[in-house]
N, C-alpha and C positions, 0 to 999 in steps of 0.2 A: 504493500500500500504506500509506504513512504517513497518507494521508487517512482510511483506515478506522480507524487507531489514534486519530487525533484525534477522529473521530466517536464512537468508543467512550468516550473520556475525557469528552466533552461530554454524551453521552446515557446512559451506564451500560449499554449493551447494543448489540448488532448483530442483524440478522436472521440466521437460521441460515445462509442462503446466503452472506451477507457473511462470517460467521465461518469457514465452510468454506473460502471463497476465501482469507481471511487466513492460516489455518493451512496451507493447501496451497501458499502462495507466500511463506512466511516467510523473509526473507533477513537477513543480519547487521544491516544498517542498520535494518530494521523492528523487529527484536528489541530493538535498543538504544533505539529510540523507545518501544516498548511498556514496557520495563523502567523507563525514565525517568518515564513517566506513572504507572505503577503505584506507584513509590516516592513520587512526589509525592502521590498519593491517600492512601497509607498515612500519610504525614507529616501531611496535613491532618486525618486521622481520629484518629490515635494518637500523633502526634509521633515521638520516637525511642525510645519504650518497647518493650521486649521482655519479655513476661510469662513467668515461669518456673513450670512446673508440676512437681510431684513424681509420677513415674510408678511405680506398684506393679503389677507383672505377677504376679497372685496364683494363677493356675492355667494349666497348659499342656494340660489335657484339653479336648477339643472333640468335640461330637456330630456336627458337620457335616463334609462331605467336599469342600470347595472344592479345585479342581484345582491351585491355585497355592500353597497354604498349608502350611508345614511342620508345623503343629499339626493338620492334617486327621486325622479318625478313622482313615482307612486307612493312615496312616504308622506301620507297626509298629516302625520303627527309632527313633521319637521317645522321648526320655526325659521321662517325665511327672512332674509334681509338683503338690501343692496346698499353699498356705500356710494355716495355721489362722487363725481370727479373731484370736487372740492375737498371732500373728506379723504379721498385717496391721496391727494397731493399733500394734505396736512400730515398724514401718516409718514410720507416721504420726508417732509421737513423735520419731523420729530426724529426719524431715523438718521437723517443726515447729521443732525446735531449730536447724536449719540455715536457718530463715527462710521455708520454704514455707507458703503459705496456700491452695493448691489441691492436692488429692490426686486423682490419676487412677487409679481402680481398674479394671484391665483384665485380661481373661481370655479363654480360649476359651469356647465355649458349654458350660458345665459345670453340669449340673443337680444335682450334689452340693451346690452352694451353693443351698439352698432359699430361697424367698421370705422365710420367717421368719428364717432365719440371716442373710441379707443385710440385712434390715430392722433386726435387733438390732445388727449390726455398724455400720451407718450411724448409728443412734442413739447408740451408744457413742462413735464418732468425733466426732459433733457435740456430745455432752455434754462431752467432754474439750477439744475445740477449736472452740468456738462461732463463732469468727471465720473459720474455714476453709471453703472450698467443696469439695464432693465431686462429682467427675465419675465417672460409670460408663461402662464400655465392656465390656458383657457379652453383647451380641448380642440375639437375638430371644427375647422372653418374652411372657407373656400380659398383656393390658391391666391386669388386676387387680394383677399384680406391679409393673408400672410405676407404678401409682397409689400402692401402699403404700410403695414405695421413695422416691417423691417426698414423700409425707406424713411419712416417717421422717427426711427431711432431705437427700436427694440433690438437688443443684442442677442438674446438667448431665448430658447423655447423649450419648456419641459413638457413631455407627453409620454408617459409610460406606455409601453406596448402591452402591458398587463400580463400577458402570457403569450409565448410563441407557439402554443398548441392551438391549432384551428378548432379542434373539438372542444377544448376547454373554453376558449374565447367565446365561441358561439353559444355555449350553454350559459355563460354568465352575463352576456351582453345582448339581450333580445332586441334592443333597438339600434344595434350598431353592426358594422361590417369589419370582419377581420382584415380583408384586403384593403379597405379604405383607410383603416388605421395605419397600416404599413405605408400606404401611399402618402399619407400626410407627413409621416416622418421623413420619407425620401424627398418630398417637396421642400420641407423646411431646410434640410441639408443643402439641397440644390440652390435655394435662395441665398444661403450664406449665414444662416443662424448658427450659433453654437447650440447644439441640440442635445437634449437629455431624453433617454428612454429608460426602461426599467420594468420591474415586475414584482408581484407579491409571492411570498413563500407560505405554503400551508393552505392554499385554496382547497376547498372540498373537491375531491376528485383528481387533484394534482398528483403526478407520479414523478419519480426521479428521472424518467425519460423526458418528461415535460421540462424539468429544470435544466437538464442537459441541453435541450433544444433552445432554451432561453439564452444560455451562454453562447451557443453556436450562432444564434441570430445576432446577439450583441457584437460578437467578433466580426461578423460580416457588415453590420451597420456602421460600426466604428464611431459611436457617438462621443460627444465631449463630456457628457454627464450620465451617470447611471444611478437611478433611484431604486433601492431594494428595501422592502419593508415586509413585516409579517402580516398575514391576513388576520384582522381582528374583527369579530362580528359586531353588527349593530342590531339592537333589539327590534327595530322597526323595518327589517328587511326580510326577504325570504330565507336568508342564511343566518338569521338571528340566533338560532340554536346550534349552529355548527361550532366545531372545535377550532380554537385559534391556532395559527401557526406558531411554531416554537422559536424562542430566542436563538437557541443554538443552531437550528437549521438555517435561520436567516443570516447569522454571522458567518456560517460556512459559505453561503452564496456571495456575501460581501467580499470575503477573502478571495474567492475564485474570480470575482469580477476584477479585483485589483491585479491579479496575476494575468488574466486574459487581456486587460486593457490598462496598462500601467499609467498612461497619460490621463485617464479619466478623473473627473471630479466626482466623488462618491459621498453623498450625505449620510451622516449618522442620524437616522430619521426619528421624528417625534414618536412614531409608532413603537420603535424599539424602547424608547424611554417610558412608554405607556405599559409595556410588558414587564419592564424591570427598571427600578430607579437608577441603575447604572448602565442601562442598555446602550445609551449613546456613547458613553466612554468606552464600553466594550467594543463597539463598532469601530471607534477610532483606533483601537489597539490592534485591529485585524485588517486595516486598510482604508477605512473611510477618512475623509479629510475636509468635510463641509458640515456646518450646522446652520440651522435657520430659525433663530429666535423670532417670535411673533410680534409684529408691529401693529396688528389690527387693534382697533378700539376695544377695550375690555367688554363693553356692552354687547358686542357681537360674537365674541370668541366661542362661547358655549354653543352658539347656533350653528357654527361650522363643524358639525358633528359627523365626520366620515365613519367613525367607529365608536364603540363604547369606551368610556374612561380615558378620554384624551387628556393629556397633561397640559400644564401651562395655560389654562384658560382664565386664570384670575390674576396673573401678574402684570404689572405695569411694564411697558417696553424697556425702561431703564433697568428694572429688576431682572427681566429676562436676559438682557445682555450681560449684566454684572454677574448673575448666578452662573451662566454658562461659561463665562470667562474664567471664573474661579475653578469650576469643575474641569475645564480643559487644561488649565495649568496644573492642577493636582494630578491629572492623569499623565502628565509628562509631555504636554504639547504646548505650542505657542499660538496665540490668536493673531490672525492677519485680517485686518479690516479693509484691505484694498479690494479692487475689482475681482482679483483672483481668477483670471481667465485660465482655461484648460491649457495644458502643454501643447495639445494638438492645435488649438487656436493661435497660441503664441508662435509656434513653428510655422504655421501658414502665413502669418503676417510677415515673419522674417524672410520668407522665400517668395513673397508676392512681388 
């Protein structure tokens, strides 16, 4: 088993059969070796830096009906809200004063925010904060919308592919298309965004073959960012009674992602911190290098309920940043408040 980990470290990938075998026979000693190599690779690429992004969850409305998500259109119990462009800009101002130089604007798929409204908002943010990066996480839109938002100043786009298994994707996303999701990611890359993909670990019906396929897909897509989190059920969804994904299984996939794509930015997700109080620190120690404290107004945070028992819904923005900075330092890392572009993006600019 350790030989497979050594091979992965040396070559940057395994065959699907090798990866399936590794995932299916993962023991404690193999995990330790995997984590050690993943941290080494991350240190070679990014040193001890952890990039801090300011997350603004600006709308809990969503037109989609994903079976696992608390924001799904079919959840009649959800408390919905929308932040106005003025409120979003105020969150950016507060974040900028706290030192943030990347703002992540995230929402459900909410068509109330038209292309023109979003483009104007992005231009206003860039006009006031020209040295800050803007990351969008707003789901599937038309190619023309993606282009205009990029031209207006958006730098990055996060959109998890959720699962590379067509079977699993179609069973979990009744209102969506597996092929269209992938086409959106390809389009975003072609336009010039720094792109983030990713998936959940522990989905009902997910197999080790599915997880191996996720790594194979990410290797071929070659994104700038990879978001990997555990599946955590939400009470008011069809999967509300399902078993959550495990912390350890998620950490294994984070470590594999670091070895497969050394240049990638990999968040230590809030969902990991929701499973275990030290979940985010554990992810940093196995290859992750991004955290995203919440800059959303406190009065909306509990309403952006993707899953049960989400943490950090009651902290002021300054508390979020200060708390995470202390925890990152205690875990042996240093905080970087800059834009924190991926090594892939930095390399592309150097050779342009």
